[in-house]
C-alpha positions as CSV (number, residue, x, y, z in Angstrom):
1,I,15.8,42.4,-47.6
2,L,17.4,43.0,-51.0
3,L,20.8,43.5,-49.5
4,G,20.5,40.4,-47.1
5,P,22.5,37.4,-47.2
6,N,20.1,35.6,-49.5
7,L,20.5,38.0,-52.5
8,A,23.3,40.4,-52.6
9,Q,25.6,39.2,-49.8
10,Y,26.1,42.9,-49.0
11,V,25.1,42.7,-45.4
12,P,27.3,40.0,-43.8
13,N,25.6,40.2,-40.4
14,P,22.0,40.8,-40.6
15,E,21.7,40.4,-36.7
16,S,23.4,43.7,-36.4
17,F,20.4,45.4,-37.9
18,V,18.1,43.7,-35.4
19,M,20.4,45.0,-32.6
20,L,20.3,48.5,-33.9
21,G,16.5,48.3,-34.0
22,E,16.4,47.2,-30.5
23,I,18.8,49.9,-29.4
24,G,16.6,52.5,-31.3
25,L,13.4,51.0,-29.4
26,I,15.2,51.4,-26.1
27,L,16.2,55.0,-26.9
28,L,12.6,55.7,-28.1
29,V,11.2,54.5,-24.6
30,I,13.8,56.4,-22.7
31,E,12.9,59.5,-24.7
32,A,9.2,59.2,-24.0
33,G,10.0,58.7,-20.3
34,V,12.3,61.9,-20.3
35,D,9.5,63.9,-22.0
36,I,6.8,63.2,-19.4
37,D,6.2,66.4,-17.4
38,L,5.8,65.4,-13.7
39,T,3.9,68.7,-12.8
40,T,1.3,67.9,-15.5
41,L,1.0,64.5,-14.0
42,K,0.3,66.0,-10.6
43,L,-2.2,68.3,-12.0
44,I,-4.3,65.5,-13.7
45,G,-4.0,63.4,-10.5
46,T,-5.1,59.8,-9.9
47,R,-8.0,59.9,-12.4
48,G,-5.8,60.8,-15.3
49,M,-3.3,58.2,-14.4
50,L,-6.0,55.6,-14.1
51,I,-7.3,56.5,-17.7
52,A,-3.7,56.4,-19.0
53,I,-3.0,53.0,-17.5
54,V,-6.3,51.4,-18.5
55,G,-6.0,53.0,-22.0
56,S,-2.7,51.2,-22.4
57,F,-3.3,47.9,-20.9
58,L,-7.0,47.4,-22.2
59,P,-6.0,47.4,-25.9
60,I,-3.2,44.8,-25.1
61,V,-5.6,42.5,-23.3
62,F,-8.2,42.9,-26.1
63,A,-5.8,42.1,-28.8
64,F,-4.4,39.1,-26.9
65,I,-8.1,37.7,-26.4
66,I,-8.9,38.2,-30.1
67,A,-5.8,36.5,-31.3
68,I,-6.1,33.6,-28.8
69,S,-9.8,33.2,-30.0
70,L,-8.5,33.0,-33.6
71,D,-5.7,30.6,-33.0
72,P,-5.6,29.0,-29.5
73,T,-2.3,27.1,-30.3
74,N,-0.2,30.2,-31.1
75,I,0.4,32.0,-27.9
76,Q,3.5,33.8,-29.1
77,S,1.5,35.3,-31.9
78,A,-1.2,36.4,-29.4
79,I,1.4,38.2,-27.2
80,A,2.9,39.9,-30.2
81,A,-0.6,41.1,-31.4
82,G,-1.2,42.4,-27.8
83,A,2.3,44.1,-27.6
84,C,1.5,45.9,-31.1
85,F,-1.5,47.6,-29.5
86,G,0.2,48.7,-26.4
87,P,2.6,51.5,-27.7
88,T,0.0,53.0,-30.0
89,S,-2.5,53.5,-27.4
90,L,0.1,54.7,-24.9
91,G,0.8,57.7,-27.2
92,I,-2.8,58.6,-27.4
93,A,-3.3,58.1,-23.7
94,M,-0.4,60.5,-22.9
95,N,-2.0,63.2,-25.0
């Protein structure tokens, strides 16, 4: 923020930082997918997969519903609030 175009003019293209952040997020998701052990998934079976799926999607739905109930006119913020809870619960569900 301090080095952005509004203050120091040090960063001529702030969009490049957004792009780097998105690339980092993509790499993080790929790394998480590579880290999943398929033999462990076969051992826990469908019950474990169901717990992981419900544990990931349920927080997204709850956050979306709470955000919509607070401000019904702002759907984009509700989607963003739901998306914030998905990755955090995914890490807990995979453990």
